[in-house]
TORTIGU-703145 format. One record per atom (N, C-alpha, C, O): residue number from 0; residue in three letters; atom name; x, y, z. Coordinates in Angstrom, 3 decimals, decimal comma, m for minus. Layout:
N
NUM  ALA  CA  X  Y  Z .
...
% end
This chain:
86
0  MET  N  m14,885  m34,703  2,728 .
0  MET  CA  m14,035  m33,630  3,172 .
0  MET  C  m13,420  m32,968  1,940 .
0  MET  O  m12,926  m33,656  1,047 .
1  SER  N  m13,450  m31,629  1,890 .
1  SER  CA  m12,888  m30,922  0,741 .
1  SER  C  m11,414  m30,614  0,981 .
1  SER  O  m10,968  m30,434  2,115 .
2  GLU  N  m10,684  m30,562  m0,108 .
2  GLU  CA  m9,259  m30,277  m0,050 .
2  GLU  C  m9,042  m28,766  m0,078 .
2  GLU  O  m9,748  m28,054  m0,793 .
3  ASN  N  m8,071  m28,268  0,695 .
3  ASN  CA  m7,753  m26,844  0,712 .
3  ASN  C  m7,187  m26,448  m0,649 .
3  ASN  O  m6,183  m27,003  m1,096 .
4  GLN  N  m7,832  m25,492  m1,299 .
4  GLN  CA  m7,413  m25,086  m2,639 .
4  GLN  C  m6,742  m23,720  m2,649 .
4  GLN  O  m6,633  m23,099  m3,706 .
5  ARG  N  m6,293  m23,244  m1,504 .
5  ARG  CA  m5,650  m21,934  m1,433 .
5  ARG  C  m4,331  m21,945  m2,194 .
5  ARG  O  m3,590  m22,928  m2,177 .
6  LYS  N  m4,056  m20,823  m2,866 .
6  LYS  CA  m2,818  m20,692  m3,630 .
6  LYS  C  m1,713  m20,059  m2,791 .
6  LYS  O  m0,536  m20,201  m3,121 .
7  SER  N  m2,069  m19,364  m1,713 .
7  SER  CA  m1,095  m18,654  m0,894 .
7  SER  C  m1,207  m19,087  0,563 .
7  SER  O  m2,301  m19,362  1,056 .
8  VAL  N  m0,084  m19,143  1,236 .
8  VAL  CA  m0,055  m19,473  2,661 .
8  VAL  C  m0,543  m18,265  3,449 .
8  VAL  O  m0,139  m17,135  3,174 .
9  ARG  N  m1,414  m18,502  4,431 .
9  ARG  CA  m1,933  m17,422  5,274 .
9  ARG  C  m1,034  m17,239  6,500 .
9  ARG  O  m0,539  m18,210  7,073 .
10  THR  N  m0,835  m15,986  6,888 .
10  THR  CA  m0,070  m15,639  8,079 .
10  THR  C  m0,984  m14,889  9,031 .
10  THR  O  m1,634  m13,918  8,645 .
11  HIS  N  m1,032  m15,345  10,284 .
11  HIS  CA  m1,863  m14,690  11,295 .
11  HIS  C  m1,376  m13,246  11,480 .
11  HIS  O  m0,177  m13,002  11,619 .
12  LEU  N  m2,307  m12,303  11,481 .
12  LEU  CA  m1,973  m10,886  11,665 .
12  LEU  C  m3,146  m10,202  12,343 .
12  LEU  O  m4,254  m10,178  11,806 .
13  MET  N  m2,903  m9,646  13,519 .
13  MET  CA  m3,937  m8,872  14,204 .
13  MET  C  m3,556  m7,398  14,127 .
13  MET  O  m2,544  m6,978  14,689 .
14  SER  N  m4,365  m6,626  13,434 .
14  SER  CA  m4,100  m5,210  13,235 .
14  SER  C  m5,424  m4,500  12,994 .
14  SER  O  m6,384  m5,116  12,532 .
15  SER  N  m5,483  m3,224  13,301 .
15  SER  CA  m6,678  m2,426  13,007 .
15  SER  C  m6,591  m1,908  11,576 .
15  SER  O  m5,521  m1,539  11,092 .
16  VAL  N  m7,747  m1,891  10,914 .
16  VAL  CA  m7,821  m1,519  9,506 .
16  VAL  C  m9,018  m0,608  9,282 .
16  VAL  O  m10,072  m0,786  9,893 .
17  LYS  N  m8,845  0,372  8,398 .
17  LYS  CA  m9,963  1,191  7,918 .
17  LYS  C  m10,387  0,624  6,577 .
17  LYS  O  m9,567  0,483  5,670 .
18  LEU  N  m11,667  0,298  6,449 .
18  LEU  CA  m12,238  m0,161  5,191 .
18  LEU  C  m13,209  0,912  4,723 .
18  LEU  O  m14,083  1,331  5,482 .
19  THR  N  m13,066  1,359  3,483 .
19  THR  CA  m13,889  2,456  2,967 .
19  THR  C  m14,556  2,051  1,663 .
19  THR  O  m13,936  1,467  0,774 .
20  HIS  N  m15,850  2,381  1,578 .
20  HIS  CA  m16,646  2,142  0,369 .
20  HIS  C  m17,701  3,246  0,310 .
20  HIS  O  m18,250  3,619  1,346 .
21  PRO  N  m17,997  3,777  m0,882 .
21  PRO  CA  m18,961  4,882  m0,982 .
21  PRO  C  m20,323  4,590  m0,363 .
21  PRO  O  m20,947  5,500  0,184 .
22  ASP  N  m20,802  3,351  m0,430 .
22  ASP  CA  m22,136  3,026  0,081 .
22  ASP  C  m22,199  2,872  1,595 .
22  ASP  O  m23,267  3,052  2,180 .
23  VAL  N  m21,077  2,540  2,252 .
23  VAL  CA  m21,095  2,297  3,698 .
23  VAL  C  m20,199  3,258  4,479 .
23  VAL  O  m20,193  3,239  5,710 .
24  GLY  N  m19,449  4,091  3,773 .
24  GLY  CA  m18,536  5,003  4,454 .
24  GLY  C  m17,286  4,264  4,906 .
24  GLY  O  m16,796  3,367  4,221 .
25  THR  N  m16,774  4,655  6,075 .
25  THR  CA  m15,556  4,044  6,613 .
25  THR  C  m15,889  3,298  7,889 .
25  THR  O  m16,550  3,832  8,779 .
26  VAL  N  m15,425  2,051  7,972 .
26  VAL  CA  m15,600  1,247  9,173 .
26  VAL  C  m14,235  0,769  9,627 .
26  VAL  O  m13,349  0,523  8,809 .
27  GLU  N  m14,071  0,637  10,941 .
27  GLU  CA  m12,835  0,114  11,493 .
27  GLU  C  m13,050  m1,344  11,867 .
27  GLU  O  m13,993  m1,679  12,584 .
28  VAL  N  m12,170  m2,204  11,377 .
28  VAL  CA  m12,245  m3,639  11,629 .
28  VAL  C  m10,847  m4,151  11,985 .
28  VAL  O  m9,868  m3,407  11,925 .
29  LYS  N  m10,770  m5,421  12,354 .
29  LYS  CA  m9,489  m6,057  12,690 .
29  LYS  C  m9,161  m7,107  11,633 .
29  LYS  O  m10,053  m7,734  11,061 .
30  THR  N  m7,876  m7,285  11,388 .
30  THR  CA  m7,444  m8,342  10,494 .
30  THR  C  m7,389  m9,659  11,254 .
30  THR  O  m7,208  m9,682  12,471 .
31  LYS  N  m7,547  m10,749  10,525 .
31  LYS  CA  m7,356  m12,085  11,081 .
31  LYS  C  m6,077  m12,687  10,507 .
31  LYS  O  m5,223  m13,192  11,236 .
32  ASP  N  m5,967  m12,620  9,179 .
32  ASP  CA  m4,766  m13,138  8,538 .
32  ASP  C  m4,550  m12,449  7,196 .
32  ASP  O  m5,418  m11,743  6,683 .
33  ILE  N  m3,359  m12,682  6,649 .
33  ILE  CA  m2,970  m12,063  5,389 .
33  ILE  C  m2,179  m13,089  4,588 .
33  ILE  O  m1,551  m13,982  5,157 .
34  SER  N  m2,213  m12,956  3,264 .
34  SER  CA  m1,433  m13,825  2,387 .
34  SER  C  m0,992  m13,000  1,185 .
34  SER  O  m1,305  m11,813  1,089 .
35  ASP  N  m0,267  m13,630  0,274 .
35  ASP  CA  0,140  m12,938  m0,947 .
35  ASP  C  m1,067  m12,535  m1,787 .
35  ASP  O  m0,995  m11,591  m2,573 .
36  GLY  N  m2,184  m13,258  m1,617 .
36  GLY  CA  m3,354  m12,998  m2,446 .
36  GLY  C  m4,387  m12,076  m1,846 .
36  GLY  O  m5,172  m11,469  m2,574 .
37  GLY  N  m4,403  m11,957  m0,500 .
37  GLY  CA  m5,439  m11,130  0,097 .
37  GLY  C  m5,375  m11,098  1,603 .
37  GLY  O  m4,348  m11,401  2,209 .
38  ILE  N  m6,499  m10,721  2,198 .
38  ILE  CA  m6,571  m10,514  3,644 .
38  ILE  C  m7,971  m10,900  4,119 .
38  ILE  O  m8,946  m10,750  3,383 .
39  TYR  N  m8,063  m11,397  5,349 .
39  TYR  CA  m9,368  m11,682  5,945 .
39  TYR  C  m9,573  m10,714  7,092 .
39  TYR  O  m8,726  m10,600  7,978 .
40  LEU  N  m10,703  m10,014  7,073 .
40  LEU  CA  m11,031  m9,025  8,098 .
40  LEU  C  m12,176  m9,533  8,951 .
40  LEU  O  m13,171  m10,039  8,434 .
41  LEU  N  m12,032  m9,396  10,262 .
41  LEU  CA  m13,091  m9,777  11,197 .
41  LEU  C  m14,088  m8,634  11,307 .
41  LEU  O  m13,699  m7,489  11,534 .
42  SER  N  m15,358  m8,936  11,150 .
42  SER  CA  m16,392  m7,905  11,230 .
42  SER  C  m17,726  m8,541  11,561 .
42  SER  O  m18,139  m9,502  10,912 .
43  LYS  N  m18,397  m8,015  12,559 .
43  LYS  CA  m19,736  m8,482  12,926 .
43  LYS  C  m20,822  m7,650  12,243 .
43  LYS  O  m21,993  m8,028  12,262 .
44  THR  N  m20,445  m6,524  11,644 .
44  THR  CA  m21,437  m5,660  11,022 .
44  THR  C  m22,022  m6,310  9,776 .
44  THR  O  m21,318  m7,007  9,045 .
45  THR  N  m23,292  m6,085  9,537 .
45  THR  CA  m23,945  m6,586  8,332 .
45  THR  C  m24,016  m5,504  7,272 .
45  THR  O  m24,477  m5,748  6,157 .
46  ASN  N  m23,560  m4,305  7,618 .
46  ASN  CA  m23,594  m3,174  6,695 .
46  ASN  C  m22,291  m3,139  5,885 .
46  ASN  O  m21,482  m2,221  6,027 .
47  LEU  N  m22,105  m4,156  5,034 .
47  LEU  CA  m20,913  m4,237  4,202 .
47  LEU  C  m21,326  m4,347  2,744 .
47  LEU  O  m22,406  m4,857  2,444 .
48  PRO  N  m20,475  m3,872  1,827 .
48  PRO  CA  m20,794  m4,006  0,412 .
48  PRO  C  m20,838  m5,483  m0,006 .
48  PRO  O  m20,263  m6,330  0,676 .
49  PRO  N  m21,506  m5,794  m1,104 .
49  PRO  CA  m21,620  m7,185  m1,549 .
49  PRO  C  m20,321  m7,710  m2,168 .
49  PRO  O  m19,418  m6,945  m2,506 .
50  VAL  N  m20,258  m9,031  m2,304 .
50  VAL  CA  m19,131  m9,677  m2,989 .
50  VAL  C  m18,972  m9,043  m4,371 .
50  VAL  O  m19,959  m8,782  m5,059 .
51  GLY  N  m17,735  m8,800  m4,769 .
51  GLY  CA  m17,437  m8,174  m6,056 .
51  GLY  C  m17,199  m6,680  m5,957 .
51  GLY  O  m16,738  m6,060  m6,915 .
52  SER  N  m17,512  m6,089  m4,797 .
52  SER  CA  m17,319  m4,651  m4,613 .
52  SER  C  m15,841  m4,321  m4,411 .
52  SER  O  m15,097  m5,076  m3,786 .
53  GLN  N  m15,441  m3,183  m4,952 .
53  GLN  CA  m14,083  m2,688  m4,732 .
53  GLN  C  m14,098  m1,766  m3,516 .
53  GLN  O  m14,958  m0,893  m3,401 .
54  VAL  N  m13,149  m1,963  m2,615 .
54  VAL  CA  m13,040  m1,163  m1,398 .
54  VAL  C  m11,609  m0,659  m1,253 .
54  VAL  O  m10,690  m1,133  m1,921 .
55  LYS  N  m11,449  0,308  m0,365 .
55  LYS  CA  m10,120  0,809  m0,015 .
55  LYS  C  m9,821  0,358  1,409 .
55  LYS  O  m10,686  0,424  2,283 .
56  VAL  N  m8,591  m0,100  1,639 .
56  VAL  CA  m8,187  m0,645  2,929 .
56  VAL  C  m6,862  m0,015  3,338 .
56  VAL  O  m5,952  0,132  2,523 .
57  GLN  N  m6,766  0,363  4,640 .
57  GLN  CA  m5,528  0,944  5,165 .
57  GLN  C  m5,300  0,474  6,596 .
57  GLN  O  m6,188  0,593  7,441 .
58  LEU  N  m4,100  m0,064  6,870 .
58  LEU  CA  m3,723  m0,367  8,247 .
58  LEU  C  m3,635  0,933  9,007 .
58  LEU  O  m3,115  1,918  8,483 .
59  ILE  N  m4,141  0,961  10,253 .
59  ILE  CA  m4,151  2,239  10,982 .
59  ILE  C  m3,366  2,209  12,281 .
59  ILE  O  m3,234  3,248  12,928 .
60  ASP  N  m2,839  1,062  12,688 .
60  ASP  CA  m2,075  1,040  13,936 .
60  ASP  C  m0,596  0,753  13,671 .
60  ASP  O  0,025  m0,069  14,344 .
61  THR  N  m0,053  1,450  12,677 .
61  THR  CA  1,357  1,332  12,343 .
61  THR  C  2,089  2,608  12,763 .
61  THR  O  1,461  3,655  12,918 .
62  PRO  N  3,408  2,532  12,948 .
62  PRO  CA  4,153  3,735  13,348 .
62  PRO  C  4,358  4,730  12,201 .
62  PRO  O  4,970  5,781  12,390 .
63  PHE  N  3,848  4,400  11,026 .
63  PHE  CA  3,958  5,263  9,849 .
63  PHE  C  2,606  5,253  9,143 .
63  PHE  O  1,764  4,404  9,433 .
64  GLU  N  2,394  6,173  8,233 .
64  GLU  CA  1,128  6,177  7,493 .
64  GLU  C  1,176  5,093  6,420 .
64  GLU  O  1,935  5,194  5,456 .
65  ALA  N  0,372  4,074  6,594 .
65  ALA  CA  0,347  2,946  5,666 .
65  ALA  C  m0,335  3,352  4,361 .
65  ALA  O  m1,189  4,238  4,358 .
66  PRO  N  0,034  2,713  3,262 .
66  PRO  CA  m0,626  3,019  1,986 .
66  PRO  C  m2,082  2,579  2,004 .
66  PRO  O  m2,465  1,679  2,751 .
67  ILE  N  m2,880  3,224  1,176 .
67  ILE  CA  m4,283  2,845  0,990 .
67  ILE  C  m4,327  1,905  m0,209 .
67  ILE  O  m3,893  2,262  m1,304 .
68  LEU  N  m4,856  0,699  0,004 .
68  LEU  CA  m4,875  m0,328  m1,034 .
68  LEU  C  m6,275  m0,532  m1,579 .
68  LEU  O  m7,249  m0,518  m0,826 .
69  ASP  N  m6,376  m0,721  m2,887 .
69  ASP  CA  m7,635  m1,105  m3,521 .
69  ASP  C  m7,744  m2,615  m3,474 .
69  ASP  O  m6,807  m3,325  m3,841 .
70  MET  N  m8,900  m3,110  m3,017 .
70  MET  CA  m9,124  m4,544  m2,894 .
70  MET  C  m10,543  m4,871  m3,348 .
70  MET  O  m11,395  m3,989  m3,450 .
71  ILE  N  m10,782  m6,159  m3,620 .
71  ILE  CA  m12,096  m6,650  m4,040 .
71  ILE  C  m12,614  m7,611  m2,972 .
71  ILE  O  m11,877  m8,481  m2,509 .
72  ILE  N  m13,877  m7,455  m2,583 .
72  ILE  CA  m14,502  m8,399  m1,650 .
72  ILE  C  m14,801  m9,692  m2,412 .
72  ILE  O  m15,525  m9,686  m3,408 .
73  VAL  N  m14,231  m10,805  m1,926 .
73  VAL  CA  m14,435  m12,093  m2,597 .
73  VAL  C  m15,261  m13,068  m1,764 .
73  VAL  O  m15,732  m14,084  m2,276 .
74  ARG  N  m15,439  m12,755  m0,466 .
74  ARG  CA  m16,217  m13,664  0,377 .
74  ARG  C  m16,785  m12,909  1,558 .
74  ARG  O  m16,091  m12,107  2,184 .
75  LEU  N  m18,055  m13,163  1,867 .
75  LEU  CA  m18,690  m12,656  3,082 .
75  LEU  C  m18,978  m13,864  3,963 .
75  LEU  O  m19,706  m14,771  3,562 .
76  GLY  N  m18,403  m13,874  5,168 .
76  GLY  CA  m18,612  m14,980  6,094 .
76  GLY  C  m19,411  m14,531  7,302 .
76  GLY  O  m19,802  m13,368  7,399 .
77  ASP  N  m19,650  m15,450  8,218 .
77  ASP  CA  m20,403  m15,135  9,431 .
77  ASP  C  m19,649  m14,186  10,349 .
77  ASP  O  m20,261  m13,402  11,074 .
78  ASN  N  m18,317  m14,253  10,320 .
78  ASN  CA  m17,543  m13,423  11,246 .
78  ASN  C  m16,599  m12,459  10,541 .
78  ASN  O  m15,748  m11,851  11,189 .
79  GLY  N  m16,734  m12,307  9,216 .
79  GLY  CA  m15,854  m11,375  8,532 .
79  GLY  C  m15,957  m11,455  7,026 .
79  GLY  O  m16,886  m12,042  6,470 .
80  ILE  N  m14,956  m10,835  6,369 .
80  ILE  CA  m14,941  m10,777  4,905 .
80  ILE  C  m13,561  m11,104  4,365 .
80  ILE  O  m12,543  m10,773  4,973 .
81  GLY  N  m13,545  m11,754  3,220 .
81  GLY  CA  m12,300  m12,045  2,529 .
81  GLY  C  m12,108  m11,051  1,389 .
81  GLY  O  m13,014  m10,810  0,591 .
82  LEU  N  m10,909  m10,480  1,332 .
82  LEU  CA  m10,586  m9,496  0,302 .
82  LEU  C  m9,410  m9,978  m0,521 .
82  LEU  O  m8,527  m10,669  m0,013 .
83  LYS  N  m9,400  m9,609  m1,803 .
83  LYS  CA  m8,313  m9,960  m2,708 .
83  LYS  C  m7,605  m8,690  m3,121 .
83  LYS  O  m8,248  m7,688  m3,433 .
84  PHE  N  m6,266  m8,726  m3,125 .
84  PHE  CA  m5,481  m7,597  m3,615 .
84  PHE  C  m5,734  m7,418  m5,105 .
84  PHE  O  m5,847  m8,394  m5,847 .
85  ILE  N  m5,823  m6,165  m5,534 .
85  ILE  CA  m5,980  m5,870  m6,976 .
85  ILE  C  m4,603  m5,633  m7,548 .
85  ILE  O  m4,467  m5,366  m8,742 .
% end
């Protein structure tokens, strides 16, 4: 059994997000959780940029216009992607 090596505590967060990358355009996905280090997005699509790609992410179901954040894809999983804050 491997030990959890996460540096930040994850907090469950369900929200709609726009993810944008020049090669795939803009896709709408849902968040699973967030931490000080990054965010995990749920996505069944296989049309995503590879690990190491920089993407833009924006929450879209807030009562105000959320900032657009630059993030790096650090993990592609079966049900989503892990992103790291830049």
